[in-house]
C-alpha positions in Angstrom: -19.0 -13.0 5.6 -16.0 -15.1 5.4 -16.6 -18.8 6.7 -14.9 -20.1 9.8 -13.9 -23.1 7.7 -11.9 -20.7 5.6 -9.4 -19.8 8.1 -7.0 -21.7 10.3 -8.1 -23.0 13.9 -6.8 -25.4 16.3 -7.4 -29.2 16.4 -9.0 -30.3 19.6 -7.3 -32.4 22.3 -9.4 -34.1 25.0 -8.8 -35.7 28.4 -11.4 -37.2 30.8 -12.7 -35.1 33.7 -11.3 -37.7 36.0 -7.7 -37.3 34.7 -5.2 -35.1 37.0 -4.4 -31.6 36.5 -0.8 -32.8 36.0 -1.9 -35.3 33.3 -3.9 -32.5 31.5 -0.9 -30.0 31.5 1.4 -32.7 30.2 -0.7 -33.2 27.2 -1.5 -29.4 26.7 2.7 -29.0 26.7 3.1 -32.1 24.4 0.7 -30.7 21.7 1.8 -27.1 22.2 -1.7 -26.0 23.2 -3.2 -23.2 25.4 -6.2 -25.3 26.1 -7.4 -28.9 26.6 -11.1 -30.0 26.2 -12.7 -32.0 29.1 -15.0 -34.9 28.7 -17.6 -34.6 31.4 -20.5 -36.5 32.3 -22.5 -33.6 31.5 -21.1 -32.3 28.4 -17.7 -31.0 27.2 -15.9 -28.4 29.1 -12.5 -26.7 28.7 -9.3 -25.7 30.9 -7.1 -23.1 29.5 -3.7 -21.8 30.7 -5.5 -18.8 32.2 -7.4 -21.3 34.4 -4.1 -22.9 35.5 -2.7 -19.7 36.8 -5.8 -18.4 38.5 -7.4 -21.7 39.6 -4.2 -24.0 40.3 -1.1 -21.8 41.0 -2.7 -18.7 42.8 -4.8 -21.0 45.1 -2.1 -23.6 45.2 -4.4 -26.6 44.2 -2.7 -29.9 44.4 -1.7 -30.8 40.7 -3.0 -34.5 41.4 -6.5 -33.1 41.7 -9.1 -34.0 39.0 -8.9 -31.5 36.2 -12.8 -31.8 35.9 -12.8 -29.7 39.3 -11.4 -26.7 37.5 -12.9 -26.9 34.2 -15.3 -24.4 32.8 -18.5 -26.5 31.9 -20.5 -26.3 28.9 -18.2 -24.7 26.4 -19.7 -22.7 23.6 -20.1 -24.3 20.3 -20.7 -23.1 16.7 -20.7 -24.7 13.3 -17.6 -24.9 11.6 -19.3 -23.7 8.5 -21.0 -20.8 10.2 -19.9 -17.1 9.5 -16.6 -15.9 11.1 -18.5 -12.7 12.2 -20.8 -14.9 14.2 -18.1 -16.6 15.9 -16.4 -13.1 16.8 -20.1 -12.0 17.9 -20.5 -15.1 20.4 -17.1 -14.5 21.9 -18.0 -10.7 22.3 -21.1 -11.5 23.9 -20.1 -13.9 26.3 -16.8 -12.4 26.9 -14.8 -15.6 26.0 -11.7 -16.0 23.9 -12.4 -19.7 22.3 -15.4 -21.3 21.1 -15.5 -25.1 20.0 -16.3 -25.9 16.4 -18.7 -28.6 15.6 -19.3 -31.0 12.4 -21.9 -33.5 12.2 -22.5 -33.3 15.9 -18.9 -33.6 17.1 -16.2 -31.3 18.1 -13.8 -30.9 15.3 -11.7 -27.8 16.3 -11.4 -24.8 18.6 -11.4 -21.3 17.3 -9.5 -18.7 19.5 -9.7 -14.9 19.2 -6.2 -14.9 17.9 -7.2 -16.9 15.0 -10.1 -14.4 14.1 -7.5 -11.4 14.5 -5.2 -13.4 12.2 -7.8 -13.6 9.5 -8.5 -9.8 9.6 -4.7 -8.6 10.1 -4.9 -7.8 6.3 -7.7 -5.5 6.8 -6.7 -2.0 6.7 -7.8 -0.8 9.9 -6.0 -3.5 11.6 -2.8 -2.7 9.6 -2.7 0.9 10.4 -3.1 0.1 14.1 -0.1 -2.4 13.7 2.1 0.3 12.3 0.9 2.8 14.9 2.2 0.3 17.6 5.3 -0.9 15.8 8.4 -0.5 17.9 10.9 -2.2 15.8 11.8 -2.6 12.1 10.7 -6.2 12.3 7.1 -5.4 13.7 6.8 -2.6 10.9 7.9 -5.1 8.2 5.2 -7.6 9.5 2.5 -4.7 9.0 3.9 -4.2 5.4 3.4 -7.7 4.6 -0.1 -7.3 5.7 -0.5 -4.5 3.1 0.6 -6.7 0.5 -2.2 -9.2 1.5 -4.8 -6.3 1.7 -4.0 -5.1 -1.9 -4.6 -8.9 -3.1 -7.7 -9.3 -1.0 -9.3 -6.1 -2.2 -8.4 -6.8 -5.8 -10.0 -10.2 -5.4 -13.0 -8.8 -4.1 -13.4 -6.6 -7.1 -12.5 -3.2 -5.4 -11.5 -0.6 -8.0 -7.8 0.1 -8.0 -8.3 3.6 -7.8 -9.9 3.0 -4.3 -7.1 0.3 -3.4 -4.5 2.9 -4.0 -6.0 5.4 -1.8 -5.7 3.1 1.4 -2.4 1.7 0.5 -1.1 5.2 -0.2 -2.5 6.4 3.4 -0.8 3.2 5.0 2.6 3.9 3.2 2.6 7.3 4.4 2.1 6.2 8.2 5.3 4.0 7.4 7.2 6.8 6.2 6.3 9.0 9.1 7.2 6.1 11.6 10.7 5.7 10.0 11.2 9.5 9.9 10.3 9.7 13.6 12.9 6.8 14.2 15.7 8.6 12.0 15.3 12.3 12.9 15.9 13.6 16.2 12.8 15.9 17.6 14.9 19.1 17.1 15.6 18.4 13.3 11.7 17.2 12.9 10.9 20.9 13.6 13.2 22.3 11.3 12.7 19.7 8.1 10.0 18.6 5.9 9.9 14.8 4.7 8.6 14.8 1.2 7.8 11.9 -1.2 7.6 12.2 -5.1 6.5 10.3 -8.1 3.9 7.7 -7.8 4.4 7.8 -4.0 3.8 11.6 -4.2 0.7 11.0 -6.2 -0.6 8.2 -4.0 -0.6 5.8 -6.8 2.3 3.2 -5.9 0.4 -0.1 -4.9 3.4 -2.5 -4.9 6.6 -1.2 -3.7 8.8 -0.5 -6.6 11.6 2.1 -5.5 11.9 5.0 -3.3 11.1 8.5 -4.3 11.6 11.0 -1.4 13.7 14.0 -0.4 14.0 16.3 2.9 13.7 20.0 2.9 15.6 21.7 5.6 15.4 25.1 7.3 18.3 27.4 7.2 20.8 26.8 9.9 20.4 23.1 9.9 23.6 21.4 10.2 24.4 19.7 6.7 26.2 16.7 8.1 23.5 15.9 10.8 20.9 16.3 8.4 22.9 13.6 5.8 23.5 11.2 8.7 19.6 11.2 9.6 18.6 10.9 6.1 20.8 8.1 5.4 19.2 6.4 8.2 15.7 6.9 7.0 16.5 5.5 3.5 18.7 2.5 4.8 15.8 1.7 7.3 13.1 1.7 4.3 15.7 -0.4 2.3 15.7 -3.0 5.0 11.9 -2.7 5.2 11.7 -3.9 1.6 11.7 -0.4 -0.4 14.3 -0.6 -2.9 16.8 2.1 -3.5 15.8 4.5 -6.4 18.1 3.7 -9.4 17.9 7.7 -10.3 18.9 8.4 -6.8 15.7 10.4 -5.8 16.2 9.8 -2.1 16.6 12.0 1.0 20.2 10.9 1.6 21.6 12.4 -1.5 22.7 16.1 -1.8 20.5 16.6 -4.7 17.2 15.8 -2.5 18.4 16.3 1.0 19.0 20.1 1.1 18.1 23.4 2.4 14.9 25.5 1.3 17.1 28.0 -0.6 19.0 25.3 -2.2 15.6 23.8 -3.5 14.7 27.4 -4.7 17.8 27.8 -6.4 17.6 24.6 -8.4 14.0 25.5 -9.3 15.0 28.8 -10.7 17.9 27.3 -12.9 15.8 24.5 -14.0 13.0 26.8 -15.3 15.0 29.7 -16.5 17.9 27.8 -17.7 16.4 24.3 -18.6 18.3 21.3 -19.6 17.5 17.6 -20.4 17.9 16.9 -16.8 15.4 19.8 -15.9 12.6 17.9 -17.8 13.3 14.9 -15.6 13.2 16.9 -12.2 10.5 19.3 -12.7 7.7 16.6 -13.1 9.3 15.1 -9.8 8.9 18.2 -7.9 5.4 18.8 -9.4 4.3 15.5 -7.7 5.7 16.5 -4.4 3.5 15.4 -1.4 4.4 16.4 2.5 4.6 13.4 4.8 6.0 14.7 8.1 7.9 17.4 9.8 7.4 21.1 9.2 4.8 21.5 6.5 5.4 25.2 5.9 8.8 24.3 4.2 7.3 22.0 1.5 4.5 24.6 1.0 7.0 27.2 0.3 9.0 24.9 -2.3 5.6 24.3 -4.1 4.6 27.9 -4.2 7.8 28.8 -5.5 7.6 26.1 -8.6 4.1 27.3 -9.3 5.1 30.7 -9.5 8.2 30.0 -11.8 6.5 27.6 -13.9 3.4 30.2 -14.3 5.8 32.9 -15.4 7.6 30.5 -17.9 4.8 28.7 -19.9 6.8 27.6 -22.6 8.8 25.2 -20.0 5.5 23.6 -19.0 4.5 23.2 -22.7 7.9 21.5 -23.4 7.4 19.2 -20.4 3.8 18.5 -21.6 5.5 17.2 -25.0 6.9 14.4 -23.1 3.5 12.8 -23.3 4.0 12.3 -27.2 7.6 10.7 -26.7 6.3 7.2 -26.8 4.2 5.5 -29.5 0.5 4.2 -28.4 0.8 0.6 -29.1 -1.8 0.1 -31.4 -1.4 -0.9 -35.0 -3.1 0.6 -38.2 -5.5 -2.5 -38.2 -6.2 -2.2 -34.5 -4.0 -4.8 -33.1 -1.4 -4.3 -30.4 2.4 -3.5 -31.2 4.5 -5.8 -29.4 8.0 -6.1 -28.2 10.1 -8.2 -30.6 13.3 -8.2 -28.4 13.9 -8.9 -24.6 10.1 -8.6 -23.7 8.7 -10.4 -26.9 5.0 -10.7 -27.1 4.6 -8.1 -24.4 3.9 -4.4 -24.5 5.2 -1.6 -22.1 1.9 -0.3 -20.5 3.5 2.5 -18.6 5.3 4.2 -21.8 2.0 3.3 -23.9 -0.7 4.2 -21.4 0.2 5.0 -18.0 2.5 7.8 -18.6 0.9 9.7 -21.2 -2.2 10.2 -19.0 -0.1 11.1 -15.6 2.1 13.6 -17.6 -0.8 15.2 -19.6 -2.9 15.6 -16.6 -0.2 16.9 -14.6 0.9 19.4 -17.1 -2.7 20.6 -17.4 -3.4 20.5 -13.8 -0.2 22.9 -12.9 -1.4 25.3 -15.8 -4.8 25.6 -14.3 -3.4 26.0 -10.7 -4.9 23.1 -9.5 -3.3 21.9 -6.0 -4.3 18.2 -6.3 -1.4 15.7 -6.8 -3.2 12.5 -7.4 -4.0 11.8 -11.2 -7.6 11.0 -10.4 -8.2 14.1 -8.4 -6.4 16.3 -10.9 -8.7 14.8 -13.7 -11.9 15.7 -11.7 -10.6 19.3 -10.9 -10.0 19.7 -14.9 -13.6 18.9 -15.2 -14.7 21.2 -12.3 -12.4 24.0 -14.1 -14.6 23.3 -17.4 -11.3 22.4 -19.2 -12.7 19.0 -20.0 -16.3 17.8 -19.9 -17.6 15.3 -17.5 -17.8 12.3 -20.3 -14.2 12.6 -21.2 -13.1 13.1 -17.5 -14.8 9.7 -16.7 -13.5 8.2 -19.6 -9.9 9.1 -18.7 -10.5 8.0 -14.9 -11.7 4.6 -16.2 -8.9 4.2 -18.7 -6.3 5.1 -16.0 -7.9 2.7 -13.6 -8.0 -0.2 -16.0 -4.3 0.2 -17.0 -3.3 0.2 -13.3 -5.4 -2.7 -12.6 -4.0 -4.8 -15.4 -0.5 -3.7 -14.6 -1.1 -4.7 -10.9 -2.4 -8.2 -12.0 0.4 -8.8 -14.3 2.8 -7.9 -11.5 1.3 -10.0 -8.8 1.4 -13.1 -11.7 5.0 -12.4 -12.2 5.8 -12.1 -8.4 3.8 -15.3 -8.0 5.8 -17.1 -10.9 9.2 -16.0 -9.6 9.8 -13.2 -12.1 10.7 -9.5 -11.3 7.8 -7.5 -11.7 8.0 -4.7 -14.5 5.8 -2.3 -16.6 5.4 -5.0 -19.3 2.1 -6.9 -19.8 1.2 -9.8 -22.0 -2.2 -9.5 -24.0 -2.2 -13.1 -24.5 -2.9 -13.5 -20.7 -5.8 -11.2 -20.7 -9.2 -12.3 -21.4 -11.1 -11.3 -24.7 -13.0 -8.6 -22.8 -9.9 -7.3 -21.3 -7.9 -7.3 -24.7 -11.2 -5.3 -26.3 -10.9 -2.9 -23.2 -7.3 -2.3 -23.5 -7.6 -1.5 -27.2 -10.5 1.3 -26.4 -8.4 2.6 -23.3 -5.4 3.2 -25.8 -7.8 5.0 -28.1 -8.7 7.1 -25.1 -4.7 7.9 -24.5 -4.6 8.9 -28.1 -7.5 11.1 -27.8 -5.9 12.9 -24.7 -2.6 13.2 -26.6 -4.6 14.9 -29.4 -6.1 17.5 -27.1 -2.8 18.1 -25.4 -1.0 18.5 -28.7 -3.6 21.3 -29.9 -3.9 22.9 -26.3 -0.2 23.6 -25.9 0.5 24.1 -29.6 3.2 21.4 -29.5 3.5 21.4 -33.4 5.0 24.9 -32.9 7.9 23.8 -30.5 11.2 23.3 -31.9 
């Protein structure tokens, strides 16, 4: 339903029908146009670069011939304030690439099919196609810019974040698959599995923050070749705009680019002899998602992790206890508890709300042997398993969606104002309704924490 007037289109250029073809081409070249409008006695016509090839060059027509002789008469016209869809429909119906735009009875512009495609370029189906057709890093980077535009458009149109992240997650996966194909030779793709972790693995990363990925290799894969390909993979993503992971969770590191047996050994050690680092790495593996290559390798790692955690419930309980590590930023009188140092007047929405939901739901889902990785899906499955009732499940889903939405808006605001996006939000920039909703959401977070505390008997853990 977008209006034609809302997008970019070409300004018109005119010549008289008695002007020569040479004069018309000279004007086209000077103005950088692929067309020229022809003022004819019986209306307005058009000559395009395609006409010049077919009607002049191929037929060897003298360039001093009147341009009116090769013009297409009675060019199709549509009102400038009409809908873009109607212009597309007109082009499709008449098999043409351009229509003239009119305003108050006069031609004010020319709309080309490429202008319409440009307007639609941020629509996800077009972005997916651009990713598929990309042959170079620059072409892939252009598609990624369209993903960012899609996020802003969908958010402005009122689409819920939980739906936006599904689309963005799928597009990001396609990018990872493309880069994996560029980086790993065919014989290696049969013996490796590319996996992603963290918010990428859960399908909940909207704006690119940092990379969280790994490679699982079958036995016999040459370690140096694996390391070289993984390096190319990660460095290509960095060049495309995916920052490196500060914690080193990337395929090119030895810790996350290794054999199936090495993954199993590390899981065994983390679960049977847990250390502080174990409780950082176990959640990473719990959010693992297969992307490309040999899926059986990823399935085996996941199955082994489930088996070991199921046999050692105390580890899962301690991991769940991480949800209580950060205080909910609500004061006793109902006001927000704000940072008084570097982020004065702001609160950390990740520590205060997002992480407790993600971590709590993840721990509960693993205990119930729920295969879903996405937090929204895990919540639904916990309801299906009758662990939480439908009303509370919907309450958590809406709370999580709201937290992701206000963080996204704040990040977009900071990018727009030249600041680095982070997990801090300013309640002062929220509307009164949003501030009230945030308070209710944080109460829901506290409610979930209490459920977790009681279920895993966290008060008994040393």
